[in-house]
C-alpha positions, 0 to 999 in steps of 0.5 A: 244227280243223287237228289233227283234220284231220292225225289224220284225214288221217293214218288215211286214208292208213294205210289206204290204205297197207295196202290197196295192200300187201295188193293188191301181196302177192295180186297178187305170187301171182297171178303168181307161179302164173302166171309158172310153166308149169301143165300142162292138167288133162288131163296131171294126170287121164292121170296118176292113170289111170296111177297108179290104172289102172281108177279113175274120175276123179270130179272135179278141181279147181286148188289154187293157192299157192306150190305149185300143185297139182290134187286129183283125186278118184277111185273105185277099182276096189274102191270106195274114194273118193280124192284123188289131189294132182299137181303143177301144174307137173311132172305128177306124182302125189305120194305 
């Protein structure tokens, strides 16, 4: 009986440790992203409008990660839909 309890306790501790490591990893990514000064979406949209004059912004979203960026969907004057990436740290359009 003691052996079974020891095994159960070992597995429980391993599960808690795995959850703690997963949380730490996720937390570290979030802290890393927030430690980087992300430019406001208005700066990213302005950069896209300068790079694609006359285009209409349809949508935008922030994609977090090691190198965060804004994905901005536009409609060009010619009627083409484009997804434009803007570096969320520098505010520059990625080509």
